[in-house]
N, C-alpha and C positions, 0 to 999 in steps of 0.2 A: 536427745528425745525428740527434738523437733524433725529434724532429718530423716529419723527412723521410726515414724509413727506407726506404720504398718507393721513393721517388725516388733516393735514394741508391744503392740496390740495382741498380736500372735503370739508372744511368750507370756503377756499377763493372761490370755484366754486359755492357754495350755496349763499354765500354774493353776489358774481357778478350777479348771476341769479335773485336774489332778487331786485337789484338795477337796472337790465335791465326792469324787469317789470314796476316798478315804472316810470322809465324813459320814456319809450315809450308808455305805456298802458296808461298814464294819466287820472286816474279815476276822475270822476267829480261827485260831490254831488248833487243828484236830491231827494227834498224832496217828500215824499210820498204823502203828499196832496198839491199840487199846486193849484195857482189862478193868474188870469191875471187881469190887470188893463184895465179898459175898458172906454172909452171916451163916455160919453152916450150922447155929442152933435151930434155923428156919427151913432146913433141908432134911431131906431123908438121909438116915445114918446107914452106911453098910461096914460092917466091922471087918477087921484085916482078915481073919479065920476064914469067914463067907466069902470074901473076895477071892482069896487065894484057892478055896475048895472048887468055886467056879470056873477057875482058869485051868485047875489040874483036872477037872472033868473033861475039858476040852483038848488035852494034850498039852497045855503049857505050863512047865513048871517054873515059878518064880521063886528062884533059889537065892536071890540076892536081895539085901535089904538094907536101907538105909534110913535115918530118921532126923529130924531137926524140929525143935519145938512144938512136938505134938503131931506133926506131920509124918506119915510112913512112905516111903518109895520101894516100890519093888521091880525086879528087873530079872529078864531071863538071862542076861550076860552080866559079867563082874563090872563092866564100863558102862555107866550112865550116860550113854551119849545120845544124841539126835536120833540116830538110826536105829537105835536099840528100843525094844518094849519097854515103856515105862508105866507102871501103874502107882497111882498116888492116891493116898486116902488121908483125907484131913480129919482133925479130931471131931468128937462129937459136938463141941461148943467152940466158939469163938470166930474170929472174922480173919479173913486171908484172900489172896487172890491166885488164881492160876497163871495169871501172866497172858499174854497175847497168844493167838492160834498162829502155829509156825509150822507144825508138822503135816504131812498129807494125812494120815489118819489121827483126828483128835476128838476125843468124846468126852463130855463133861456133865454130871448127873449127881445129884445128890452130893455126897462129900467125895466123890469120886472123879479122877481124871486120868484118861487112858490116852497115852500117845505112842504113835510108831512111825518111824521115818523111813525104815528099810524097804527092802523090795522082794523079801520072801513072801509070795502070794498065799502060800498053803499056811504059814503063820498068821498072815493077816485073817483070813477066813476063821482060822481057830480063835483066834482075839474077837473078832466081831460076834462069834457066836457066844462066847463067853460073856461078853458085854450085853448081848439080847438077854440071855439067862439072867443076869443082874438085875436088869432093868424090869 
């Protein structure tokens, strides 16, 4: 230590600096894709029949349906993939999350979540019109 006083001082100074950064900066982890829990009893409720009628009035037939734990999902294609239109309806009460926003078209209001990741511009315009009708 006696021969390398300057080197030891630099190393100790760097160690103190790094310690100070972690002590005072307190980094917080924030996931890239965040989602929030929703209490659907506090949101406007749109029934499945009303939602399907709004889309059908714009020429979008939601022929395919699946459901789980009170949540209903409708689609215009039999495969519920990211590039297909998906209209998800939450139950009147309960809590849940729609997850992170991942698709190009992602609209959430009341108990409704509409997503579309495809590239059919005409379909997207009809979907946007149906969503505006519902709102």
